[in-house]
KOLNU-554056 format. One record per residue (C-alpha): residue in three letters; x, z, y. Coordinates in nm, 3 decimals. Example, Ala and Ser with C-alpha at 12.3 -4.5 7.8 and 13.67 -1.06 7.14 Angstrom:
! KOLNU-554056
+---------+---------+---------+---------+
! residuo !      xx !      zz !      yy !
+---------+---------+---------+---------+
!     ALA !   1.230 !   0.780 !  -0.450 !
!     SER !   1.367 !   0.714 !  -0.106 !
+---------+---------+---------+---------+
END
This chain:
! KOLNU-554056
+---------+---------+---------+---------+
! residuo !      xx !      zz !      yy !
+---------+---------+---------+---------+
!     UNK !  -0.004 !   0.003 !   0.001 !
!     UNK !   0.121 !  -0.091 !   0.351 !
!     UNK !   0.078 !   0.159 !   0.626 !
!     UNK !   0.072 !   0.059 !   0.986 !
!     UNK !   0.152 !   0.295 !   1.276 !
!     UNK !  -0.217 !   0.342 !   1.365 !
!     UNK !  -0.310 !   0.395 !   0.994 !
!     UNK !  -0.053 !   0.680 !   0.965 !
!     UNK !  -0.181 !   0.853 !   1.289 !
!     UNK !  -0.540 !   0.819 !   1.154 !
!     UNK !  -0.441 !   0.979 !   0.822 !
!     UNK !  -0.265 !   1.263 !   1.010 !
!     UNK !  -0.573 !   1.329 !   1.206 !
!     UNK !  -0.784 !   1.300 !   0.895 !
!     UNK !  -0.580 !   1.568 !   0.710 !
!     UNK !  -0.495 !   1.783 !   1.012 !
!     UNK !  -0.806 !   2.000 !   0.963 !
!     UNK !  -0.728 !   2.062 !   0.594 !
!     UNK !  -0.372 !   2.146 !   0.671 !
!     UNK !  -0.480 !   2.394 !   0.932 !
!     UNK !  -0.721 !   2.559 !   0.698 !
!     UNK !  -0.456 !   2.609 !   0.436 !
!     UNK !  -0.223 !   2.753 !   0.690 !
!     UNK !  -0.500 !   2.981 !   0.807 !
!     UNK !  -0.558 !   3.109 !   0.462 !
!     UNK !  -0.198 !   3.193 !   0.427 !
!     UNK !  -0.144 !   3.325 !   0.777 !
!     UNK !   0.137 !   3.576 !   0.825 !
!     UNK !   0.065 !   3.953 !   0.835 !
!     UNK !   0.042 !   4.091 !   1.179 !
!     UNK !   0.056 !   4.463 !   1.093 !
!     UNK !   0.241 !   4.658 !   0.831 !
!     UNK !   0.068 !   4.884 !   0.607 !
!     UNK !   0.204 !   5.175 !   0.394 !
!     UNK !   0.058 !   5.346 !   0.075 !
!     UNK !   0.128 !   5.607 !  -0.166 !
!     UNK !   0.282 !   5.524 !  -0.503 !
!     UNK !   0.273 !   5.780 !  -0.778 !
!     UNK !   0.425 !   5.600 !  -1.074 !
!     UNK !   0.769 !   5.469 !  -1.090 !
!     UNK !   0.665 !   5.145 !  -1.272 !
!     UNK !   0.414 !   5.077 !  -1.014 !
!     UNK !   0.669 !   5.095 !  -0.730 !
!     UNK !   0.850 !   4.801 !  -0.901 !
!     UNK !   1.187 !   4.899 !  -0.765 !
!     UNK !   1.472 !   4.655 !  -0.787 !
!     UNK !   1.757 !   4.895 !  -0.687 !
!     UNK !   1.836 !   5.251 !  -0.759 !
!     UNK !   2.055 !   5.564 !  -0.688 !
!     UNK !   2.141 !   5.783 !  -0.982 !
!     UNK !   2.315 !   6.093 !  -0.853 !
!     UNK !   2.564 !   6.103 !  -1.134 !
!     UNK !   2.734 !   5.834 !  -0.922 !
!     UNK !   2.843 !   6.082 !  -0.679 !
!     UNK !   3.116 !   6.187 !  -0.932 !
!     UNK !   3.022 !   6.561 !  -0.913 !
!     UNK !   2.817 !   6.732 !  -1.178 !
!     UNK !   2.776 !   7.108 !  -1.178 !
!     UNK !   2.845 !   7.276 !  -1.524 !
!     UNK !   2.653 !   7.610 !  -1.542 !
!     UNK !   2.873 !   7.714 !  -1.834 !
!     UNK !   3.200 !   7.667 !  -1.631 !
!     UNK !   3.091 !   7.678 !  -1.266 !
!     UNK !   3.329 !   7.532 !  -1.018 !
!     UNK !   3.315 !   7.535 !  -0.636 !
!     UNK !   3.450 !   7.186 !  -0.640 !
!     UNK !   3.125 !   7.050 !  -0.786 !
!     UNK !   2.927 !   7.140 !  -0.475 !
!     UNK !   2.824 !   6.888 !  -0.218 !
!     UNK !   2.814 !   6.887 !   0.154 !
!     UNK !   2.478 !   6.913 !   0.330 !
!     UNK !   2.536 !   6.555 !   0.457 !
!     UNK !   2.694 !   6.276 !   0.256 !
!     UNK !   2.687 !   5.898 !   0.209 !
!     UNK !   2.657 !   5.698 !  -0.117 !
!     UNK !   2.578 !   5.338 !  -0.224 !
!     UNK !   2.304 !   5.222 !  -0.444 !
!     UNK !   2.368 !   5.017 !  -0.761 !
!     UNK !   2.279 !   4.691 !  -0.553 !
!     UNK !   2.526 !   4.792 !  -0.278 !
!     UNK !   2.288 !   4.934 !  -0.026 !
!     UNK !   2.446 !   5.204 !   0.186 !
!     UNK !   2.247 !   5.517 !   0.248 !
!     UNK !   2.294 !   5.862 !   0.404 !
!     UNK !   2.156 !   6.195 !   0.260 !
!     UNK !   2.091 !   6.507 !   0.477 !
!     UNK !   1.982 !   6.825 !   0.316 !
!     UNK !   1.871 !   7.104 !   0.563 !
!     UNK !   2.120 !   7.384 !   0.547 !
!     UNK !   1.992 !   7.703 !   0.369 !
!     UNK !   1.832 !   7.979 !   0.569 !
!     UNK !   2.012 !   8.234 !   0.356 !
!     UNK !   2.394 !   8.215 !   0.385 !
!     UNK !   2.416 !   8.350 !   0.044 !
!     UNK !   2.277 !   8.041 !  -0.126 !
!     UNK !   2.506 !   7.786 !  -0.288 !
!     UNK !   2.553 !   7.444 !  -0.121 !
!     UNK !   2.366 !   7.151 !  -0.274 !
!     UNK !   2.474 !   7.016 !  -0.604 !
!     UNK !   2.396 !   6.771 !  -0.899 !
!     UNK !   2.331 !   6.896 !  -1.248 !
!     UNK !   2.218 !   6.746 !  -1.563 !
!     UNK !   1.905 !   6.898 !  -1.700 !
!     UNK !   1.951 !   6.985 !  -2.073 !
!     UNK !   1.851 !   7.252 !  -2.320 !
!     UNK !   2.032 !   7.583 !  -2.312 !
!     UNK !   2.328 !   7.636 !  -2.238 !
!     UNK !   2.222 !   7.362 !  -1.995 !
!     UNK !   1.967 !   7.391 !  -1.710 !
!     UNK !   1.604 !   7.347 !  -1.813 !
!     UNK !   1.349 !   7.176 !  -1.573 !
!     UNK !   1.045 !   6.956 !  -1.622 !
!     UNK !   1.233 !   6.634 !  -1.558 !
!     UNK !   1.337 !   6.426 !  -1.860 !
!     UNK !   1.611 !   6.568 !  -2.076 !
!     UNK !   1.948 !   6.424 !  -1.961 !
!     UNK !   1.830 !   6.333 !  -1.594 !
!     UNK !   2.078 !   6.412 !  -1.328 !
!     UNK !   1.915 !   6.615 !  -1.059 !
!     UNK !   2.008 !   6.653 !  -0.682 !
!     UNK !   1.934 !   7.020 !  -0.591 !
!     UNK !   1.922 !   7.197 !  -0.263 !
!     UNK !   2.099 !   7.515 !  -0.364 !
!     UNK !   2.016 !   7.863 !  -0.500 !
!     UNK !   2.079 !   8.231 !  -0.492 !
!     UNK !   2.375 !   8.238 !  -0.746 !
!     UNK !   2.273 !   8.591 !  -0.864 !
!     UNK !   1.981 !   8.428 !  -1.058 !
!     UNK !   2.131 !   8.115 !  -1.151 !
!     UNK !   2.206 !   8.118 !  -1.510 !
!     UNK !   2.114 !   7.931 !  -1.834 !
!     UNK !   1.798 !   8.073 !  -1.984 !
!     UNK !   1.714 !   8.076 !  -2.361 !
!     UNK !   1.385 !   7.896 !  -2.487 !
!     UNK !   1.081 !   8.111 !  -2.408 !
!     UNK !   1.241 !   8.301 !  -2.126 !
!     UNK !   1.022 !   8.342 !  -1.818 !
!     UNK !   1.106 !   8.174 !  -1.486 !
!     UNK !   1.316 !   8.438 !  -1.292 !
!     UNK !   1.174 !   8.280 !  -0.970 !
!     UNK !   1.504 !   8.283 !  -0.808 !
!     UNK !   1.496 !   8.197 !  -0.431 !
!     UNK !   1.675 !   7.870 !  -0.325 !
!     UNK !   1.705 !   7.612 !  -0.060 !
!     UNK !   1.387 !   7.401 !  -0.033 !
!     UNK !   1.469 !   7.259 !   0.309 !
!     UNK !   1.377 !   6.903 !   0.353 !
!     UNK !   1.591 !   6.618 !   0.204 !
!     UNK !   1.633 !   6.316 !   0.442 !
!     UNK !   1.752 !   5.973 !   0.317 !
!     UNK !   1.843 !   5.710 !   0.572 !
!     UNK !   1.905 !   5.353 !   0.477 !
!     UNK !   2.162 !   5.104 !   0.643 !
!     UNK !   1.899 !   4.832 !   0.606 !
!     UNK !   1.526 !   4.883 !   0.613 !
!     UNK !   1.363 !   4.867 !   0.261 !
!     UNK !   1.009 !   4.785 !   0.125 !
!     UNK !   0.970 !   5.108 !  -0.073 !
!     UNK !   1.128 !   5.414 !  -0.218 !
!     UNK !   1.032 !   5.680 !  -0.466 !
!     UNK !   1.155 !   5.960 !  -0.688 !
!     UNK !   1.034 !   6.242 !  -0.920 !
!     UNK !   1.028 !   6.559 !  -0.742 !
!     UNK !   1.004 !   6.934 !  -0.828 !
!     UNK !   1.031 !   7.279 !  -0.681 !
!     UNK !   1.218 !   7.549 !  -0.857 !
!     UNK !   0.922 !   7.782 !  -0.938 !
!     UNK !   0.719 !   7.768 !  -1.248 !
!     UNK !   0.349 !   7.810 !  -1.291 !
!     UNK !   0.275 !   7.785 !  -0.923 !
!     UNK !   0.105 !   7.477 !  -0.766 !
!     UNK !   0.309 !   7.348 !  -0.477 !
!     UNK !   0.237 !   7.055 !  -0.248 !
!     UNK !   0.514 !   6.807 !  -0.198 !
!     UNK !   0.544 !   6.551 !   0.080 !
!     UNK !   0.713 !   6.213 !   0.144 !
!     UNK !   0.724 !   6.085 !   0.504 !
!     UNK !   0.858 !   5.755 !   0.610 !
!     UNK !   0.999 !   5.626 !   0.962 !
!     UNK !   1.112 !   5.297 !   1.089 !
!     UNK !   1.449 !   5.216 !   1.250 !
!     UNK !   1.315 !   5.341 !   1.596 !
!     UNK !   1.162 !   5.657 !   1.447 !
!     UNK !   0.818 !   5.552 !   1.451 !
!     UNK !   0.608 !   5.738 !   1.184 !
!     UNK !   0.505 !   5.481 !   0.915 !
!     UNK !   0.317 !   5.727 !   0.692 !
!     UNK !   0.316 !   6.056 !   0.514 !
!     UNK !   0.163 !   6.143 !   0.161 !
!     UNK !   0.163 !   6.439 !  -0.045 !
!     UNK !   0.073 !   6.537 !  -0.412 !
!     UNK !   0.004 !   6.866 !  -0.592 !
!     UNK !   0.228 !   6.962 !  -0.884 !
!     UNK !   0.334 !   7.251 !  -1.104 !
!     UNK !   0.694 !   7.284 !  -1.235 !
!     UNK !   0.805 !   7.427 !  -1.561 !
!     UNK !   1.090 !   7.456 !  -1.790 !
!     UNK !   0.954 !   7.215 !  -2.054 !
!     UNK !   1.206 !   6.924 !  -2.035 !
!     UNK !   0.906 !   6.698 !  -2.069 !
!     UNK !   0.941 !   6.454 !  -1.790 !
!     UNK !   0.615 !   6.589 !  -1.620 !
!     UNK !   0.783 !   6.615 !  -1.272 !
!     UNK !   0.552 !   6.405 !  -1.036 !
!     UNK !   0.664 !   6.084 !  -0.907 !
!     UNK !   0.625 !   6.051 !  -0.515 !
!     UNK !   0.683 !   5.715 !  -0.361 !
!     UNK !   0.579 !   5.510 !  -0.059 !
!     UNK !   0.556 !   5.133 !  -0.028 !
!     UNK !   0.515 !   4.907 !   0.274 !
!     UNK !   0.417 !   4.532 !   0.292 !
!     UNK !   0.711 !   4.470 !   0.509 !
!     UNK !   1.082 !   4.590 !   0.488 !
!     UNK !   1.055 !   4.855 !   0.763 !
!     UNK !   1.134 !   5.184 !   0.591 !
!     UNK !   1.456 !   5.313 !   0.740 !
!     UNK !   1.428 !   5.682 !   0.676 !
!     UNK !   1.243 !   5.910 !   0.427 !
!     UNK !   1.196 !   6.282 !   0.417 !
!     UNK !   1.105 !   6.481 !   0.123 !
!     UNK !   0.963 !   6.835 !   0.158 !
!     UNK !   0.728 !   7.099 !   0.015 !
!     UNK !   0.503 !   7.394 !   0.110 !
!     UNK !   0.747 !   7.630 !  -0.070 !
!     UNK !   1.077 !   7.598 !   0.117 !
!     UNK !   1.191 !   7.945 !  -0.017 !
!     UNK !   1.248 !   7.779 !  -0.360 !
!     UNK !   1.506 !   7.506 !  -0.432 !
!     UNK !   1.390 !   7.144 !  -0.398 !
!     UNK !   1.499 !   6.889 !  -0.656 !
!     UNK !   1.477 !   6.518 !  -0.707 !
!     UNK !   1.606 !   6.280 !  -0.977 !
!     UNK !   1.712 !   5.914 !  -0.943 !
!     UNK !   1.578 !   5.721 !  -0.648 !
!     UNK !   1.402 !   5.382 !  -0.714 !
!     UNK !   1.428 !   5.137 !  -0.411 !
!     UNK !   1.247 !   4.814 !  -0.335 !
!     UNK !   1.500 !   4.616 !  -0.125 !
!     UNK !   1.442 !   4.309 !   0.073 !
!     UNK !   1.235 !   4.051 !  -0.121 !
!     UNK !   1.027 !   3.742 !  -0.009 !
!     UNK !   0.669 !   3.820 !   0.062 !
!     UNK !   0.421 !   3.590 !  -0.099 !
!     UNK !   0.222 !   3.519 !   0.233 !
!     UNK !   0.546 !   3.416 !   0.407 !
!     UNK !   0.660 !   3.195 !   0.114 !
!     UNK !   0.330 !   3.016 !   0.096 !
!     UNK !   0.324 !   2.971 !   0.476 !
!     UNK !   0.660 !   2.805 !   0.468 !
!     UNK !   0.552 !   2.593 !   0.175 !
!     UNK !   0.259 !   2.461 !   0.368 !
!     UNK !   0.470 !   2.365 !   0.655 !
!     UNK !   0.725 !   2.210 !   0.430 !
!     UNK !   0.486 !   1.989 !   0.243 !
!     UNK !   0.303 !   1.866 !   0.549 !
!     UNK !   0.643 !   1.780 !   0.703 !
!     UNK !   0.756 !   1.602 !   0.404 !
!     UNK !   0.441 !   1.385 !   0.405 !
!     UNK !   0.478 !   1.298 !   0.773 !
!     UNK !   0.834 !   1.193 !   0.716 !
!     UNK !   0.750 !   0.973 !   0.421 !
!     UNK !   0.479 !   0.798 !   0.624 !
!     UNK !   0.730 !   0.739 !   0.914 !
!     UNK !   0.977 !   0.585 !   0.668 !
!     UNK !   0.714 !   0.350 !   0.535 !
!     UNK !   0.605 !   0.251 !   0.881 !
!     UNK !   0.965 !   0.148 !   0.971 !
!     UNK !   1.003 !  -0.053 !   0.645 !
!     UNK !   0.689 !  -0.234 !   0.747 !
!     UNK !   0.815 !  -0.303 !   1.097 !
+---------+---------+---------+---------+
END
């Protein structure tokens, strides 16, 4: 078929409304939304920080001061994302600094995370910090439950971790709060949970997800700051193409390719 210049113009006008309609269907989002995610699989993380990567793990059978962490430190995710961690200093000067431990049966430290998990912990009164035999009651030892803040060098779509407070058989509310790079509040969510020494992976998952990569800082906290706060590995959703953007670009690309093809045929006819 031979296309004249006027024929190409008429076709363009003919299909303009259809192209506009498609672009309207796939219009770009204008406002970000955040929502709670309470299962790790539902977050669909594609990056992670496991606290064993810090290279310091506290051994309760042979405690060493060298295993303690500063209240502020930096680390890198498995995918190379740089992040900073700030743990609020303890209100009691007798508490230990923060540390990482592996939760295991005695003589290890029991929790309600999964057996073998590496846990970032805020600190504790060392007088009550000792391995407990199975069946022993929780001594309810005071600890540092001050907020944990995690800041990212590059904004992300989502973050989540399992979280627990070091007190058994008492319901506690734990919070996750997200901010963007200029400190605007993006959202705050909470869940109720009860900790135990069961090593049964029942620690609740607390995550937040956004439809754009705008999460620059997170804060984890609880309603019982007098007891130690603990989190396991952190799952992260890093920058990925959003379907609406991808489809919008595709529509423009296809319409542009059709236009160029018609121009080429017109020049050949001429």
